[in-house]
C-alpha positions as CSV (number, residue, x, y, z in Angstrom):
1,M,55.6,108.6,90.8
2,S,54.7,105.9,93.3
3,R,56.3,102.6,93.9
4,T,53.8,101.0,91.5
5,G,54.5,103.4,88.6
6,K,57.6,103.0,86.1
7,N,59.9,105.0,88.2
8,G,59.0,103.0,91.4
9,Q,59.5,99.8,89.7
10,S,62.9,100.6,88.4
11,V,63.9,102.0,91.6
12,L,62.8,98.7,93.3
13,R,64.8,96.6,91.0
14,S,67.8,98.9,91.8
15,K,67.2,98.6,95.4
16,R,67.9,94.8,95.3
17,H,71.3,95.5,93.6
18,W,72.2,98.0,96.4
19,E,71.2,95.6,99.1
20,E,73.7,93.3,97.5
21,L,76.5,95.7,97.3
22,A,75.6,96.7,101.0
23,K,76.5,93.2,102.1
24,L,79.4,92.4,99.6
25,D,81.4,95.6,100.0
26,P,79.6,98.6,101.2
27,C,82.6,101.2,101.6
28,W,83.7,100.3,98.0
29,A,80.2,100.6,96.7
30,I,80.1,104.2,98.2
31,L,83.7,105.1,97.2
32,S,84.6,103.0,94.4
33,D,88.3,103.3,94.5
34,P,89.9,100.2,92.7
35,R,92.7,100.2,95.1
36,R,90.2,99.7,98.0
37,Q,87.9,96.9,96.6
38,F,87.2,93.8,98.3
39,G,87.0,95.5,101.8
40,G,90.3,97.4,101.5
41,W,88.8,100.7,102.9
42,D,90.1,101.7,106.2
43,L,87.1,103.3,107.9
44,S,89.3,106.1,109.8
45,E,90.4,107.2,106.4
46,F,87.0,106.8,104.8
47,F,85.2,109.0,107.2
48,R,88.2,111.6,107.3
49,L,87.5,112.0,103.5
50,G,84.0,112.5,104.2
51,S,84.8,115.1,106.7
52,D,87.1,116.9,104.1
53,E,84.4,116.8,101.6
54,I,81.9,118.4,104.0
55,S,84.2,121.1,105.1
56,K,84.7,122.2,101.5
57,L,80.9,122.1,100.8
58,V,80.2,124.1,103.9
59,E,82.8,126.6,102.9
60,R,81.4,126.9,99.3
61,A,78.0,127.3,100.6
62,E,79.0,130.3,102.8
63,E,81.0,131.9,99.8
64,L,77.5,131.7,97.9
65,G,75.7,133.3,101.0
66,Y,74.2,130.4,102.4
67,Q,74.9,130.0,106.3
68,R,71.7,128.7,107.9
69,R,72.8,125.6,110.2
70,D,69.5,124.0,111.4
71,A,68.7,120.9,109.2
72,A,70.7,119.1,106.6
73,L,69.9,116.0,104.5
74,D,72.4,113.6,103.0
75,F,70.5,111.9,100.1
76,G,71.9,108.5,99.4
77,C,73.8,108.4,102.7
78,G,75.0,104.8,102.5
79,V,76.7,104.0,105.9
80,G,76.6,107.6,107.1
81,R,80.0,108.8,105.9
82,L,78.8,112.4,104.9
83,T,75.8,112.5,107.5
84,R,78.5,112.1,110.1
85,A,80.6,114.9,108.8
86,L,77.4,117.1,108.4
87,S,76.6,116.6,112.1
88,K,79.7,118.8,113.0
89,H,78.0,121.8,111.1
90,F,74.3,121.4,111.7
91,N,71.9,120.8,114.6
92,R,70.0,118.1,113.0
93,C,71.2,115.8,110.2
94,V,69.2,113.1,108.3
95,G,70.7,110.5,106.1
96,V,68.4,108.7,103.7
97,D,69.1,105.7,101.7
98,I,67.4,103.0,99.4
99,S,69.2,100.1,101.1
100,A,68.0,98.8,104.5
101,E,71.4,97.1,105.0
102,M,73.1,100.6,104.5
103,I,70.9,102.2,106.8
104,R,71.6,99.4,109.6
105,K,75.2,99.8,109.0
106,A,75.0,103.7,109.2
107,R,73.0,103.4,112.6
108,E,75.5,101.0,113.9
109,L,78.7,103.2,113.0
110,N,77.2,106.4,114.0
111,G,75.1,105.4,116.9
112,D,77.0,107.7,119.2
113,I,76.1,110.9,117.3
114,A,73.0,112.3,118.9
115,N,72.1,114.9,116.1
116,C,72.1,112.0,113.3
117,Q,69.1,110.2,112.2
118,F,69.0,107.6,109.3
119,V,65.9,106.9,107.3
120,L,65.2,104.1,104.7
121,N,63.4,105.3,101.7
122,E,62.3,102.7,99.0
123,S,60.3,104.9,96.9
124,S,61.2,107.4,93.9
125,E,59.5,110.0,96.1
126,L,60.4,111.2,99.3
127,E,56.7,111.4,100.8
128,Q,58.1,110.8,104.4
129,F,59.4,114.4,104.6
130,E,57.3,117.3,104.6
131,R,58.0,120.1,102.2
132,D,60.5,122.9,103.3
133,Q,62.3,120.8,105.6
134,F,65.9,121.3,105.1
135,D,68.4,124.2,105.0
136,L,71.0,122.2,103.1
137,I,70.5,119.1,100.9
138,Y,73.6,117.3,99.6
139,T,73.9,114.5,97.2
140,N,77.1,113.4,95.5
141,I,77.9,110.3,93.5
142,V,74.4,109.0,94.3
143,L,71.9,110.2,91.4
144,Q,74.3,108.8,88.8
145,H,73.4,105.2,89.9
146,V,69.5,105.9,89.8
147,P,68.4,103.7,86.8
148,T,66.4,105.9,84.7
149,K,66.5,109.6,83.6
150,P,62.7,110.1,84.7
151,A,63.5,108.5,88.1
152,I,66.6,110.9,88.6
153,L,64.4,114.0,87.8
154,S,61.6,112.6,90.2
155,Y,64.2,112.7,93.0
156,V,65.4,116.0,91.9
157,A,61.8,117.4,92.2
158,E,61.5,115.8,95.5
159,L,64.6,117.3,96.8
160,V,63.6,120.9,95.7
161,R,60.2,120.3,97.4
162,I,61.7,119.5,100.9
163,L,64.2,122.4,100.5
164,K,63.4,125.2,102.9
165,P,62.9,128.5,100.8
166,K,66.3,130.1,100.6
167,G,67.9,126.8,101.5
168,L,70.7,125.2,99.3
169,L,70.6,121.9,97.4
170,V,73.9,120.8,96.1
171,M,73.6,117.8,93.7
172,Q,76.1,116.1,91.3
173,I,74.6,114.4,88.1
174,P,76.7,113.3,85.0
175,S,75.7,115.1,82.0
176,A,77.1,112.8,79.4
177,I,78.7,109.2,79.3
178,P,80.4,107.8,76.1
179,L,78.6,105.0,74.4
180,R,81.1,102.3,75.4
181,R,80.9,103.2,79.0
182,L,77.1,103.1,78.7
183,I,77.1,99.6,77.6
184,Q,78.4,98.3,81.2
185,L,79.2,94.7,80.3
186,R,80.3,93.9,83.9
187,R,76.8,94.9,85.1
188,R,75.0,93.0,82.5
189,L,76.8,89.9,83.0
190,Y,76.4,90.1,86.7
191,I,72.5,90.2,86.3
192,F,72.4,87.5,83.8
193,L,74.4,85.1,85.8
194,A,72.5,86.0,88.9
195,R,69.3,85.1,87.4
196,I,70.5,81.7,86.4
197,G,71.6,81.0,90.1
198,F,75.1,82.2,90.6
199,T,75.6,84.0,94.1
200,G,76.4,87.6,94.4
201,S,79.5,86.7,96.3
202,F,80.9,84.5,93.8
203,L,80.1,86.9,91.0
204,Y,81.8,89.8,92.9
205,R,84.7,88.2,94.5
206,R,85.6,85.7,92.0
207,L,84.6,86.9,88.8
208,R,85.1,90.6,89.8
209,L,81.5,91.7,88.6
210,H,79.0,93.9,90.2
211,P,75.6,95.4,89.7
212,M,76.4,99.0,89.9
213,Q,74.7,101.2,87.1
214,M,75.7,104.4,85.7
215,N,73.3,107.0,84.2
216,Y,73.3,110.7,83.4
217,V,71.1,113.5,82.4
218,P,72.2,116.3,80.0
219,Q,72.8,119.7,81.5
220,K,70.2,121.4,79.5
221,R,67.3,118.9,80.6
222,V,68.4,119.4,84.3
223,L,68.5,123.2,83.8
224,S,65.0,123.3,82.1
225,F,63.5,120.8,84.7
226,L,64.7,122.8,87.6
227,K,62.9,125.9,86.2
228,Q,59.9,123.7,85.7
229,V,59.7,122.7,89.3
230,G,60.1,126.4,90.6
231,A,63.9,126.2,91.7
232,K,66.4,128.8,91.3
233,I,69.6,127.9,89.7
234,V,72.5,129.6,91.7
235,K,75.7,128.0,90.1
236,V,76.7,125.2,87.8
237,E,80.2,123.7,88.0
238,A,81.9,120.9,86.0
239,D,83.2,118.2,88.2
240,S,85.1,114.8,88.0
241,M,83.1,112.9,90.3
242,A,81.9,110.3,87.8
243,G,85.5,109.4,86.7
244,A,87.4,109.3,83.8
245,E,85.8,110.1,80.6
246,I,82.5,110.9,82.0
247,E,81.2,114.7,82.1
248,S,79.6,115.6,85.2
249,R,78.1,118.6,86.8
250,T,77.6,119.9,90.3
251,Y,74.4,122.0,90.5
252,Y,73.7,124.7,93.2
253,V,69.9,125.1,93.6
254,S,67.8,127.4,95.7
255,K,64.1,128.3,95.7
256,G,62.1,131.1,96.9
257,T,62.9,134.8,97.0
């Protein structure tokens, strides 16, 4: 899907909300710990947690037999928390995000790391990347915020496309969300009040509302789609990344023989 298709239109609407979040509270938008909301994240702790997460990821990849360390992609990089950590393990690391403000902050915070590059992508495709580019692709607590299931799967297909043969894609996607969590009243109220003229800063800081969306794709549908796009399913694990009461899965995916 291009920017002008249904997926592209929904992604562009979502982009506006992520631009707002990037200006209001970027670290909390990435790691939504209620104790760290409203600018409460300490950057050293924020990046240390990213380093710990990537160390565990690299160890898990090695256990599964994936050890190539040329190029890595951090999809939904935000301010570069995980891209920065990946740079310790790979020769070249690329962080990609839909928000221009997130990319600006990522470049500012990681400008001293020579093997990190940060790229803006405003489409439901990743057309700026040629196929078979990356040895490792990682995306965690990102696809759950993509506005529609078809748009999530569009990104999945693109991630498989740009993965090198025998590379490893590790991606987290919620598999089920209870109905009461799907209603997302805070988000709906934020959007309504923003439309009638209230500022994002007022809605977020005074009313404690935000535009962040949660979405899911059932595991059966993800597995079927992966096979459809020629991917090899290495492993599927339950995880708790989407928070309490939300079922979530981490998919380890490869392609080629």
